C-alpha atoms as an extended CHARMM CRD file, in Angstrom:
* protein
*
       160  EXT
         1         1  MET       CA             39.0510000000       -6.7830000000      -23.6200000000  PROA      1               0.0000000000
         2         2  LYS       CA             37.8910000000       -5.5980000000      -20.1230000000  PROA      2               0.0000000000
         3         3  ASN       CA             38.3950000000       -1.8160000000      -21.3710000000  PROA      3               0.0000000000
         4         4  ARG       CA             35.3620000000       -2.0850000000      -23.7740000000  PROA      4               0.0000000000
         5         5  TYR       CA             33.0180000000       -2.7350000000      -20.8160000000  PROA      5               0.0000000000
         6         6  ILE       CA             33.9290000000        0.6230000000      -19.1920000000  PROA      6               0.0000000000
         7         7  PRO       CA             31.9120000000        2.8930000000      -21.3190000000  PROA      7               0.0000000000
         8         8  ILE       CA             28.8320000000        0.4710000000      -21.1600000000  PROA      8               0.0000000000
         9         9  THR       CA             29.1770000000        0.4140000000      -17.2710000000  PROA      9               0.0000000000
        10        10  VAL       CA             29.5910000000        4.2760000000      -17.2140000000  PROA      10              0.0000000000
        11        11  ILE       CA             26.4620000000        4.8220000000      -19.3570000000  PROA      11              0.0000000000
        12        12  VAL       CA             24.3980000000        2.3040000000      -17.4910000000  PROA      12              0.0000000000
        13        13  ALA       CA             25.5350000000        3.8930000000      -14.2570000000  PROA      13              0.0000000000
        14        14  ALA       CA             24.5660000000        7.3770000000      -15.4190000000  PROA      14              0.0000000000
        15        15  LEU       CA             21.2300000000        6.2090000000      -16.7300000000  PROA      15              0.0000000000
        16        16  CYS       CA             20.4530000000        4.7620000000      -13.1970000000  PROA      16              0.0000000000
        17        17  VAL       CA             21.5700000000        7.8620000000      -11.4180000000  PROA      17              0.0000000000
        18        18  ALA       CA             19.4000000000        9.8900000000      -13.7900000000  PROA      18              0.0000000000
        19        19  ALA       CA             16.2210000000        7.5830000000      -13.3120000000  PROA      19              0.0000000000
        20        20  ALA       CA             16.7640000000        7.7080000000       -9.5340000000  PROA      20              0.0000000000
        21        21  ALA       CA             17.1580000000       11.6730000000       -9.5090000000  PROA      21              0.0000000000
        22        22  GLY       CA             14.0270000000       11.9880000000      -11.8100000000  PROA      22              0.0000000000
        23        23  TYR       CA             12.0840000000        9.5480000000       -9.5140000000  PROA      23              0.0000000000
        24        24  VAL       CA             13.0370000000       11.6970000000       -6.4840000000  PROA      24              0.0000000000
        25        25  LEU       CA             12.8920000000       15.1780000000       -7.8670000000  PROA      25              0.0000000000
        26        26  PHE       CA              9.8850000000       14.7050000000       -9.9280000000  PROA      26              0.0000000000
        27        27  PRO       CA              7.5720000000       12.1690000000       -8.2590000000  PROA      27              0.0000000000
        28        28  GLU       CA              4.4640000000       11.3700000000      -10.3600000000  PROA      28              0.0000000000
        29        29  GLY       CA              1.6310000000       13.6830000000       -9.2560000000  PROA      29              0.0000000000
        30        30  LYS       CA             -1.5960000000       12.2000000000       -8.1120000000  PROA      30              0.0000000000
        31        31  ARG       CA             -3.8890000000       11.9070000000      -11.0840000000  PROA      31              0.0000000000
        32        32  GLU       CA             -7.3030000000       13.6740000000      -10.7080000000  PROA      32              0.0000000000
        33        33  VAL       CA             -9.1110000000       10.9640000000      -12.8050000000  PROA      33              0.0000000000
        34        34  PRO       CA             -7.7760000000        7.6150000000      -14.0430000000  PROA      34              0.0000000000
        35        35  VAL       CA             -7.9810000000        7.5760000000      -17.8120000000  PROA      35              0.0000000000
        36        36  ARG       CA             -9.7320000000        4.2100000000      -17.8350000000  PROA      36              0.0000000000
        37        37  VAL       CA            -10.6630000000        1.5240000000      -15.5100000000  PROA      37              0.0000000000
        38        38  VAL       CA            -10.7220000000       -2.2390000000      -16.5950000000  PROA      38              0.0000000000
        39        39  MET       CA            -13.4530000000       -4.1810000000      -14.8060000000  PROA      39              0.0000000000
        40        40  GLU       CA            -13.3730000000       -8.0110000000      -14.9670000000  PROA      40              0.0000000000
        41        41  ASN       CA            -16.6080000000       -9.8660000000      -15.0460000000  PROA      41              0.0000000000
        42        42  ALA       CA            -18.3530000000      -12.9150000000      -16.3120000000  PROA      42              0.0000000000
        43        43  GLY       CA            -20.1110000000      -11.0620000000      -19.1790000000  PROA      43              0.0000000000
        44        44  GLY       CA            -16.3700000000      -10.1720000000      -20.5880000000  PROA      44              0.0000000000
        45        45  ARG       CA            -14.0090000000       -7.4960000000      -19.5420000000  PROA      45              0.0000000000
        46        46  VAL       CA            -15.2070000000       -3.8130000000      -19.7050000000  PROA      46              0.0000000000
        47        47  ILE       CA            -12.7780000000       -0.9950000000      -20.3470000000  PROA      47              0.0000000000
        48        48  PHE       CA            -14.5560000000        2.1210000000      -18.7870000000  PROA      48              0.0000000000
        49        49  SER       CA            -13.1140000000        5.3220000000      -20.1900000000  PROA      49              0.0000000000
        50        50  HSD       CA            -13.3200000000        8.1050000000      -17.5270000000  PROA      50              0.0000000000
        51        51  GLN       CA            -11.9800000000       10.4350000000      -20.0740000000  PROA      51              0.0000000000
        52        52  ALA       CA            -14.7760000000        9.9170000000      -22.7080000000  PROA      52              0.0000000000
        53        53  HSD       CA            -17.5520000000       10.1300000000      -19.9570000000  PROA      53              0.0000000000
        54        54  ILE       CA            -16.0370000000       13.3550000000      -18.5380000000  PROA      54              0.0000000000
        55        55  GLN       CA            -14.8910000000       15.2730000000      -21.7140000000  PROA      55              0.0000000000
        56        56  GLU       CA            -17.0000000000       13.9900000000      -24.3340000000  PROA      56              0.0000000000
        57        57  TYR       CA            -20.3640000000       13.3160000000      -22.5870000000  PROA      57              0.0000000000
        58        58  GLY       CA            -19.9880000000       16.0180000000      -19.8860000000  PROA      58              0.0000000000
        59        59  PHE       CA            -20.6050000000       14.0370000000      -16.7260000000  PROA      59              0.0000000000
        60        60  GLU       CA            -19.2290000000       15.0700000000      -13.3870000000  PROA      60              0.0000000000
        61        61  CYS       CA            -17.6300000000       12.5920000000      -10.9330000000  PROA      61              0.0000000000
        62        62  THR       CA            -20.5980000000       12.7410000000       -8.6940000000  PROA      62              0.0000000000
        63        63  ASP       CA            -22.9690000000       11.6250000000      -11.3520000000  PROA      63              0.0000000000
        64        64  CYS       CA            -21.4430000000        8.1320000000      -10.9090000000  PROA      64              0.0000000000
        65        65  HSD       CA            -19.8030000000        8.1740000000       -7.6630000000  PROA      65              0.0000000000
        66        66  HSD       CA            -21.9600000000        8.5420000000       -4.6040000000  PROA      66              0.0000000000
        67        67  ASP       CA            -19.5270000000        9.2020000000       -1.9670000000  PROA      67              0.0000000000
        68        68  ASP       CA            -21.3980000000       11.5020000000        0.4690000000  PROA      68              0.0000000000
        69        69  ILE       CA            -19.1740000000       11.0050000000        3.3670000000  PROA      69              0.0000000000
        70        70  GLY       CA            -17.0940000000       14.2850000000        3.1340000000  PROA      70              0.0000000000
        71        71  GLN       CA            -13.9670000000       12.6650000000        1.8220000000  PROA      71              0.0000000000
        72        72  ASP       CA            -11.5930000000       14.6180000000       -0.4690000000  PROA      72              0.0000000000
        73        73  THR       CA            -11.2470000000       11.8020000000       -2.8830000000  PROA      73              0.0000000000
        74        74  PHE       CA            -13.5580000000        9.0880000000       -4.1230000000  PROA      74              0.0000000000
        75        75  LEU       CA            -13.1590000000        5.6060000000       -2.7260000000  PROA      75              0.0000000000
        76        76  ALA       CA            -12.5710000000        2.5930000000       -5.0880000000  PROA      76              0.0000000000
        77        77  CYS       CA            -15.9300000000        1.0770000000       -6.0150000000  PROA      77              0.0000000000
        78        78  GLY       CA            -14.7910000000       -2.4390000000       -4.5020000000  PROA      78              0.0000000000
        79        79  THR       CA            -14.2100000000       -0.7990000000       -1.1360000000  PROA      79              0.0000000000
        80        80  CYS       CA            -17.9790000000       -0.9210000000       -0.6130000000  PROA      80              0.0000000000
        81        81  HSD       CA            -19.0560000000       -3.0110000000       -3.4410000000  PROA      81              0.0000000000
        82        82  PRO       CA            -17.0140000000       -6.2880000000       -3.4300000000  PROA      82              0.0000000000
        83        83  LYS       CA            -16.8890000000       -9.4660000000       -5.6900000000  PROA      83              0.0000000000
        84        84  ALA       CA            -18.3970000000      -11.2260000000       -2.7590000000  PROA      84              0.0000000000
        85        85  TYR       CA            -19.1330000000      -10.5800000000        1.0380000000  PROA      85              0.0000000000
        86        86  ASP       CA            -16.5360000000      -13.3180000000        1.9140000000  PROA      86              0.0000000000
        87        87  GLU       CA            -14.1060000000      -13.6690000000        4.7450000000  PROA      87              0.0000000000
        88        88  LYS       CA            -11.4260000000      -12.0470000000        2.7080000000  PROA      88              0.0000000000
        89        89  PHE       CA            -13.5310000000       -9.0120000000        2.0140000000  PROA      89              0.0000000000
        90        90  LEU       CA            -14.6820000000       -8.8540000000        5.7710000000  PROA      90              0.0000000000
        91        91  ALA       CA            -11.1440000000       -8.9620000000        6.9830000000  PROA      91              0.0000000000
        92        92  GLU       CA             -9.4200000000       -6.5290000000        4.5820000000  PROA      92              0.0000000000
        93        93  HSD       CA            -11.9520000000       -3.8690000000        3.5370000000  PROA      93              0.0000000000
        94        94  GLN       CA            -11.4850000000       -1.6270000000        6.3550000000  PROA      94              0.0000000000
        95        95  LYS       CA             -7.9650000000       -1.0730000000        5.2450000000  PROA      95              0.0000000000
        96        96  ASN       CA             -9.3070000000        0.7170000000        2.2120000000  PROA      96              0.0000000000
        97        97  PHE       CA            -10.8790000000        3.5560000000        3.9700000000  PROA      97              0.0000000000
        98        98  PRO       CA             -9.1130000000        6.8660000000        4.5210000000  PROA      98              0.0000000000
        99        99  ASP       CA            -10.3440000000        7.3320000000        8.1660000000  PROA      99              0.0000000000
       100       100  LYS       CA            -12.7120000000        5.6640000000       10.6370000000  PROA      100             0.0000000000
       101       101  GLU       CA            -15.4760000000        8.2010000000        9.9380000000  PROA      101             0.0000000000
       102       102  ALA       CA            -15.9770000000        6.3960000000        6.5510000000  PROA      102             0.0000000000
       103       103  CYS       CA            -17.2580000000        3.3030000000        8.3820000000  PROA      103             0.0000000000
       104       104  LEU       CA            -20.3760000000        5.1720000000        9.4770000000  PROA      104             0.0000000000
       105       105  ARG       CA            -21.5050000000        4.9350000000        5.9160000000  PROA      105             0.0000000000
       106       106  CYS       CA            -22.5170000000        1.1100000000        6.4600000000  PROA      106             0.0000000000
       107       107  HSD       CA            -22.0150000000        0.7320000000       10.1220000000  PROA      107             0.0000000000
       108       108  ASP       CA            -23.9480000000        2.0660000000       13.0550000000  PROA      108             0.0000000000
       109       109  GLU       CA            -20.9020000000        2.8870000000       15.0690000000  PROA      109             0.0000000000
       110       110  ILE       CA            -17.1670000000        2.5220000000       14.2310000000  PROA      110             0.0000000000
       111       111  PRO       CA            -16.1190000000       -1.1300000000       14.3930000000  PROA      111             0.0000000000
       112       112  GLU       CA            -13.3120000000       -2.0660000000       16.5870000000  PROA      112             0.0000000000
       113       113  GLY       CA            -11.1600000000       -5.0500000000       15.8330000000  PROA      113             0.0000000000
       114       114  PRO       CA            -10.3510000000       -7.0130000000       12.6570000000  PROA      114             0.0000000000
       115       115  THR       CA            -13.8030000000       -8.3460000000       11.9110000000  PROA      115             0.0000000000
       116       116  LEU       CA            -17.1380000000       -8.1400000000       13.5290000000  PROA      116             0.0000000000
       117       117  PRO       CA            -19.1860000000      -10.9570000000       14.8960000000  PROA      117             0.0000000000
       118       118  VAL       CA            -21.9130000000      -12.0070000000       12.4530000000  PROA      118             0.0000000000
       119       119  GLU       CA            -24.6200000000      -10.4670000000       14.5460000000  PROA      119             0.0000000000
       120       120  ASP       CA            -23.0550000000       -7.0410000000       14.3310000000  PROA      120             0.0000000000
       121       121  ARG       CA            -22.3990000000       -6.9070000000       10.7290000000  PROA      121             0.0000000000
       122       122  PRO       CA            -24.6160000000       -4.4890000000        8.6560000000  PROA      122             0.0000000000
       123       123  SER       CA            -27.2260000000       -5.9300000000        6.3170000000  PROA      123             0.0000000000
       124       124  THR       CA            -25.6470000000       -6.5250000000        2.7550000000  PROA      124             0.0000000000
       125       125  GLU       CA            -29.1340000000       -6.7230000000        1.1220000000  PROA      125             0.0000000000
       126       126  ASP       CA            -29.2090000000       -2.9720000000        0.4990000000  PROA      126             0.0000000000
       127       127  ILE       CA            -25.4760000000       -2.9570000000       -0.4820000000  PROA      127             0.0000000000
       128       128  PRO       CA            -25.1620000000       -4.4370000000       -4.0280000000  PROA      128             0.0000000000
       129       129  LEU       CA            -22.1490000000       -6.6170000000       -4.9670000000  PROA      129             0.0000000000
       130       130  ARG       CA            -19.5610000000       -4.8860000000       -7.5030000000  PROA      130             0.0000000000
       131       131  ILE       CA            -21.1430000000       -6.5080000000      -10.5820000000  PROA      131             0.0000000000
       132       132  ASP       CA            -24.6610000000       -5.4700000000       -9.5820000000  PROA      132             0.0000000000
       133       133  ALA       CA            -23.7620000000       -2.1140000000       -8.6190000000  PROA      133             0.0000000000
       134       134  PHE       CA            -21.7240000000       -1.5160000000      -11.9650000000  PROA      134             0.0000000000
       135       135  HSD       CA            -24.3860000000       -2.8730000000      -14.0620000000  PROA      135             0.0000000000
       136       136  SER       CA            -27.3350000000       -1.0920000000      -12.3820000000  PROA      136             0.0000000000
       137       137  GLN       CA            -25.3540000000        2.2820000000      -12.5220000000  PROA      137             0.0000000000
       138       138  CYS       CA            -24.2350000000        1.7480000000      -16.1700000000  PROA      138             0.0000000000
       139       139  MET       CA            -27.4430000000        0.5530000000      -17.5050000000  PROA      139             0.0000000000
       140       140  SER       CA            -29.7100000000        2.9890000000      -15.8290000000  PROA      140             0.0000000000
       141       141  CYS       CA            -27.3110000000        5.8380000000      -17.1160000000  PROA      141             0.0000000000
       142       142  HSD       CA            -27.3420000000        4.4060000000      -20.7470000000  PROA      142             0.0000000000
       143       143  GLU       CA            -31.1190000000        4.0850000000      -20.6210000000  PROA      143             0.0000000000
       144       144  GLU       CA            -31.4450000000        7.7240000000      -19.3980000000  PROA      144             0.0000000000
       145       145  ASN       CA            -28.9380000000        9.2270000000      -21.8390000000  PROA      145             0.0000000000
       146       146  GLY       CA            -29.2720000000        7.1110000000      -24.9820000000  PROA      146             0.0000000000
       147       147  GLY       CA            -26.2620000000        4.8640000000      -24.5650000000  PROA      147             0.0000000000
       148       148  PRO       CA            -26.3670000000        1.1530000000      -25.8760000000  PROA      148             0.0000000000
       149       149  THR       CA            -29.1460000000       -0.9590000000      -24.1330000000  PROA      149             0.0000000000
       150       150  GLU       CA            -30.2980000000       -3.3970000000      -26.6280000000  PROA      150             0.0000000000
       151       151  ASP       CA            -29.7820000000       -7.1000000000      -26.1510000000  PROA      151             0.0000000000
       152       152  ASP       CA            -27.2030000000       -7.1320000000      -29.0580000000  PROA      152             0.0000000000
       153       153  SER       CA            -25.3240000000       -3.9550000000      -27.7680000000  PROA      153             0.0000000000
       154       154  CYS       CA            -23.5520000000       -5.7340000000      -24.7780000000  PROA      154             0.0000000000
       155       155  TYR       CA            -20.3230000000       -5.9790000000      -26.8230000000  PROA      155             0.0000000000
       156       156  GLU       CA            -20.1430000000       -2.3850000000      -27.2330000000  PROA      156             0.0000000000
       157       157  CYS       CA            -18.8840000000       -2.3480000000      -23.6040000000  PROA      157             0.0000000000
       158       158  HSD       CA            -18.0840000000       -5.9570000000      -22.8110000000  PROA      158             0.0000000000
       159       159  ALA       CA            -15.1290000000       -7.6640000000      -24.4960000000  PROA      159             0.0000000000
       160       160  ARG       CA            -16.0050000000      -11.1230000000      -25.9840000000  PROA      160             0.0000000000
């Protein structure tokens, strides 16, 4: 009875070794562009297809991403455009930047410490929240390039 488990054990062990070797020898390379991004919002989830906008419509990354601080890769939108400027964002957003030079995009000088006192924080009036930044960016581009913009076209992008 116990002998019938030996082949199963050997096969499972071999598969585990093969998976570990594949993971170590062939790590997943960094993707140049995510295929799609899912954005949660009150108007319904939006699935944004990078592939369609780049390959089918011919846009460049810099047409949407305005990362002018000399970084090699673009920052996630939520790094600068949060859901809300709440205590969680204020305490954690600095961990999302690749180096301290990125701080100078919003701050007059590189902040020291976990959070700044209220009087030293930059004004958020000119930095829109994520939902406002996305909607403004997407809608202005759609208006300029003939994408859906009519009142009844929201559900071409927003899931119901």
